[in-house]
C-alpha positions as CSV (number, residue, x, y, z in Angstrom):
1,M,165.7,64.2,247.9
2,N,163.7,62.1,245.4
3,T,160.7,62.0,247.9
4,Q,160.7,65.8,248.1
5,S,160.9,66.2,244.3
6,N,158.0,63.7,243.8
7,A,155.9,65.5,246.3
8,L,156.5,68.8,244.6
9,S,155.7,67.4,241.2
10,A,152.6,65.7,242.5
11,M,151.3,69.0,244.0
12,S,148.3,70.4,242.2
13,P,149.0,73.5,240.0
14,A,146.1,75.2,241.8
15,R,147.6,74.7,245.2
16,P,150.2,77.5,245.0
17,L,147.5,79.8,243.7
18,Y,145.2,78.9,246.6
19,W,147.9,79.8,249.2
20,L,148.7,83.0,247.3
21,I,145.1,84.1,247.5
22,R,145.1,83.3,251.2
23,R,148.2,85.4,251.6
24,E,146.5,88.4,249.9
25,L,143.5,88.1,252.3
26,W,145.8,87.9,255.2
27,E,147.9,90.9,254.2
28,N,145.0,93.0,253.0
29,R,142.4,92.5,255.7
30,Y,140.4,95.6,254.6
31,I,139.2,93.4,251.7
32,Y,136.7,91.7,254.0
33,I,136.7,94.2,257.0
34,A,135.2,97.0,254.8
35,P,132.1,95.2,253.7
36,L,131.6,93.7,257.1
37,A,131.8,97.1,258.7
38,V,129.3,98.6,256.3
39,A,127.0,95.6,256.9
40,A,127.2,96.1,260.6
41,L,126.5,99.8,260.3
42,V,123.5,99.1,258.1
43,L,122.1,96.6,260.5
44,F,122.5,99.0,263.4
45,G,120.5,101.7,261.5
46,F,118.0,99.2,260.3
47,L,117.3,98.0,263.9
48,I,116.7,101.5,265.0
49,A,114.4,102.2,262.1
50,T,112.5,99.0,262.5
51,L,111.9,99.5,266.2
52,G,110.9,103.1,265.5
53,R,108.3,102.0,262.9
54,A,107.0,99.0,264.8
55,V,103.6,100.6,265.4
56,A,103.7,103.2,262.6
57,T,101.6,101.1,260.3
58,A,99.6,97.9,260.6
59,D,99.7,97.1,256.9
60,P,101.9,94.1,256.2
61,A,102.1,94.8,252.5
62,R,103.4,98.3,253.2
63,K,106.0,96.9,255.6
64,A,107.0,94.4,252.9
65,A,107.5,97.2,250.4
66,V,109.6,99.2,252.9
67,F,111.7,96.0,253.6
68,A,112.2,95.5,249.8
69,E,113.6,99.1,249.6
70,H,116.0,98.4,252.4
71,T,117.3,95.2,251.0
72,G,117.8,96.9,247.6
73,F,119.7,99.7,249.4
74,V,121.9,97.1,251.2
75,E,122.8,95.4,247.9
76,L,123.8,98.7,246.3
77,L,125.7,99.9,249.3
78,I,127.8,96.7,249.9
79,M,128.4,96.3,246.1
80,G,129.6,99.9,245.9
81,T,131.9,99.4,248.9
82,T,133.5,96.3,247.5
83,F,133.9,97.9,244.1
84,I,135.8,100.8,245.7
85,V,137.9,98.2,247.7
86,A,138.7,96.4,244.4
87,L,139.9,99.5,242.7
88,F,142.2,100.6,245.5
89,Y,143.4,97.0,246.0
90,C,144.4,96.7,242.3
91,L,146.2,100.0,242.3
92,G,148.3,98.9,245.3
93,A,148.6,95.2,244.7
94,L,151.9,95.2,242.7
95,H,153.0,98.7,243.5
96,G,153.0,98.1,247.3
97,E,155.3,95.1,247.2
98,R,157.9,97.2,245.2
99,R,157.5,100.1,247.6
100,D,158.1,98.1,250.8
101,R,160.7,95.9,249.0
102,S,158.9,92.7,250.0
103,I,159.1,91.7,246.3
104,L,162.6,90.6,247.0
105,F,161.4,88.1,249.5
106,W,158.6,86.8,247.4
107,K,160.8,86.4,244.4
108,S,163.1,84.3,246.4
109,L,160.4,81.7,246.8
110,P,159.6,79.1,244.1
111,V,156.5,81.0,243.0
112,S,156.1,82.2,239.5
113,D,155.2,85.8,238.5
114,L,152.2,84.4,236.6
115,D,150.8,82.7,239.8
116,T,151.4,85.9,241.8
117,V,149.6,88.2,239.3
118,L,146.8,85.7,238.8
119,S,146.3,85.4,242.6
120,K,146.0,89.2,242.8
121,A,143.6,89.4,239.8
122,S,141.5,86.7,241.5
123,I,140.7,89.0,244.4
124,P,138.5,91.5,242.5
125,V,137.3,89.0,239.9
126,V,136.3,86.1,242.0
127,V,136.9,86.6,245.8
128,L,135.2,90.0,246.2
129,P,132.1,89.1,244.2
130,L,131.6,85.9,246.3
131,L,132.4,87.9,249.5
132,T,129.9,90.6,248.5
133,F,127.2,87.9,247.9
134,A,127.8,86.2,251.2
135,V,127.8,89.5,253.2
136,T,124.8,90.9,251.4
137,L,122.8,87.7,251.8
138,A,123.7,87.3,255.5
139,T,122.8,91.0,256.1
140,Q,119.4,90.6,254.3
141,W,118.5,87.5,256.3
142,I,119.3,89.2,259.6
143,M,117.2,92.1,258.5
144,L,114.4,89.6,257.6
145,L,114.6,87.9,261.0
146,L,114.6,91.3,262.8
147,S,111.6,92.5,260.8
148,S,109.7,89.3,261.3
149,A,110.3,89.4,265.1
150,V,109.1,93.0,265.3
151,M,106.0,92.2,263.3
152,L,105.2,89.1,265.4
153,A,105.6,91.1,268.5
154,S,103.1,93.6,267.0
155,G,100.6,90.9,266.3
156,L,101.2,91.0,262.5
157,S,102.0,88.2,260.1
158,P,105.5,88.4,258.6
159,A,104.5,86.2,255.6
160,A,104.7,89.1,253.1
161,L,108.3,89.8,254.1
162,W,109.5,86.2,253.3
163,T,108.4,86.6,249.6
164,Q,111.0,89.4,249.2
165,L,114.0,87.1,249.3
166,S,113.1,84.4,246.8
167,L,115.5,81.9,245.3
168,A,115.2,83.7,241.9
169,E,116.3,87.0,243.3
170,I,119.1,85.4,245.3
171,S,120.3,83.6,242.1
172,L,120.1,86.8,240.1
173,L,122.2,88.7,242.7
174,L,124.9,86.0,242.5
175,F,124.8,86.1,238.7
176,H,125.1,89.9,238.7
177,L,128.1,89.9,241.0
178,L,130.0,87.2,239.2
179,A,129.1,88.3,235.7
180,I,129.3,92.1,236.0
181,H,131.5,92.8,239.0
182,G,133.7,89.9,238.1
183,L,133.9,89.2,234.4
184,Y,132.6,92.4,232.9
185,F,134.8,94.6,235.1
186,A,137.9,92.4,234.6
187,P,139.6,94.7,232.1
188,V,139.3,97.6,234.5
189,Y,140.9,95.6,237.3
190,A,143.6,94.2,234.9
191,W,144.4,97.8,233.7
192,L,144.9,98.9,237.3
193,L,147.1,95.9,238.0
194,L,149.2,96.8,235.0
195,I,149.6,100.4,236.2
196,S,150.4,99.1,239.7
197,A,153.2,97.0,238.2
198,W,154.6,99.8,236.1
199,A,154.2,103.1,238.0
200,R,157.0,104.2,240.3
201,R,154.8,106.7,242.1
202,A,151.2,107.8,242.1
203,P,149.6,104.8,240.4
204,F,146.1,106.4,240.8
205,L,147.2,109.3,238.7
206,W,148.9,107.2,236.0
207,A,145.8,105.0,235.8
208,G,143.5,107.9,235.0
209,L,145.7,110.2,232.9
210,P,146.0,108.0,229.8
211,L,142.3,107.5,229.7
212,L,141.7,111.2,230.1
213,A,144.2,112.0,227.4
214,I,142.5,109.6,224.9
215,G,139.1,111.1,225.6
216,V,140.5,114.6,225.2
217,V,142.4,113.9,222.0
218,E,139.4,112.1,220.4
219,K,137.1,115.0,221.3
220,V,139.5,117.7,219.9
221,A,140.5,115.8,216.8
222,F,137.3,114.2,215.8
223,N,134.6,115.9,217.9
224,T,133.4,112.5,219.1
225,T,133.1,110.8,222.5
226,H,133.1,107.1,221.6
227,F,135.9,106.3,224.1
228,V,134.3,108.1,227.0
229,T,130.9,106.5,226.1
230,M,132.6,103.1,226.0
231,L,134.1,103.6,229.4
232,G,130.8,104.8,230.8
233,N,129.1,101.7,229.4
234,R,131.8,99.4,230.8
235,M,131.6,100.9,234.3
236,G,127.9,101.0,234.2
237,G,127.5,97.4,233.0
238,G,126.0,98.4,229.7
239,D,127.2,98.1,226.1
240,G,124.8,95.4,225.0
241,V,124.6,93.5,228.3
242,P,121.0,92.3,228.8
243,P,119.1,93.8,231.8
244,Y,118.8,90.6,233.7
245,P,122.2,90.8,235.5
246,M,121.3,94.2,237.0
247,P,119.7,93.7,240.4
248,D,118.8,97.3,240.8
249,S,116.5,97.3,237.8
250,A,112.9,96.2,237.3
251,A,114.3,93.0,235.8
252,M,115.3,91.9,239.3
253,H,111.8,90.5,239.7
254,H,112.1,88.2,236.7
255,A,113.5,84.7,237.0
256,L,117.0,84.2,235.7
257,T,116.5,82.4,232.4
258,L,118.9,80.5,230.1
259,P,118.4,83.0,227.2
260,A,119.4,85.8,229.6
261,L,122.5,84.0,230.6
262,G,123.3,83.0,227.0
263,G,122.8,86.6,225.8
264,F,125.3,87.8,228.3
265,M,127.9,85.1,227.6
266,V,127.9,85.7,223.9
267,S,127.9,89.6,224.1
268,P,130.9,91.1,222.2
269,G,131.5,93.6,225.0
270,L,132.2,90.7,227.4
271,W,134.7,88.9,225.2
272,I,136.5,92.0,224.0
273,G,136.9,93.0,227.6
274,L,138.3,89.6,228.6
275,L,140.8,89.7,225.8
276,L,142.0,93.1,226.9
277,A,142.1,91.8,230.5
278,A,144.3,88.9,229.4
279,A,146.6,91.3,227.5
280,F,146.9,93.6,230.5
281,L,147.6,90.8,232.9
282,A,150.3,89.3,230.5
283,A,152.0,92.7,230.5
284,A,151.8,92.9,234.3
285,V,153.5,89.5,234.6
286,R,156.4,90.7,232.4
287,L,156.7,93.9,234.3
288,R,156.7,92.2,237.7
289,H,159.5,90.0,236.4
290,S,161.7,92.9,235.3
291,R,160.8,95.6,237.7
292,E,163.1,96.4,240.7
293,P,162.0,97.7,244.1
294,I,161.3,101.4,244.2
């Protein structure tokens, strides 16, 4: 008995969180299947397009420009897919376990509500951005190899293609995903988790109605749209965020610099959002502790 107690006390606090995150990935396989399916579809279309344009032009610079357009499209498409996945995951993360009554089983285990909620919040904030980066980078490299093979078969040099995936642009993509899709969108995900823990039915409806009501009341009462503008800036990665984290802008071609990173890390919008996210998650923990199965 003492040996078992010592083993439990010696276990790292992060160990239960690690296994809870693995459980989420096992139970919600669409988290990684959706971006992989989109990447496979893009690669299939890209292969057809590349073979069809193999002899369309003999200008390597033009081919490099077309390749850059395709890689940018891949980034936006996979990021958009995982963002939608994150929204639907958060809405069902705590609501689903009450609906299928599996919450009774999980509460019987020696796992705290805090660890459970944090593991679910880690999926959109940490896991999905890293997964998006890995799938996007792998897709772009496969596209690069396919394009290079086609150009070599056509007697052209693929050197211009290899300048499109520089270390600076790869680093900027990772920064964008972790900073914007992870940290900056954290209050959005936390709000959806809170609604998921509270709503008995239609969490999607309850997540949107309060926001709509606030915007309508502000417009009618004060004839202003500050709240709607704030939501738009938050969802669009704006509100004082420097342009460097945005890979779909012209700043994508600039190196990631320390001033750019520092400017983002000290922006008020980031820290206000993180405080809101912490408050929403704390409320979700309390609700999960007290809520009964539906």
